[in-house]
Steps between C-alpha positions, in 0.01 A plus 500: 500500500354807654667642814286527804521839673288697744406862440520741792116507527481128514780473759324756713180323477659164593673676800153644622337163459780330697473751782125464526524118488768515769285731717208256464727197580608673813154587612372147449794358674463739789131415538568128459272485200456215253819331373385506137495873509854509628605289203316709255630838614852358562524355147366824339768703685776249425416489135493876466826552686674213312395642172623844598835349608562286194327663201710795371346849471454663158760767436393819325 
């Protein structure tokens, strides 16, 4: 079984995606936009942050 790890580049990219999705979530929420967009941006941000939290980073 291969071990799943994130490289530093991948982790940085996931963090940037999570920040952008969170920003879009906040702007849609503030402007009372469509609910499906809240779900889309919220799930993207949550998936990125959960993967950053639970998948270990590659050492070396």
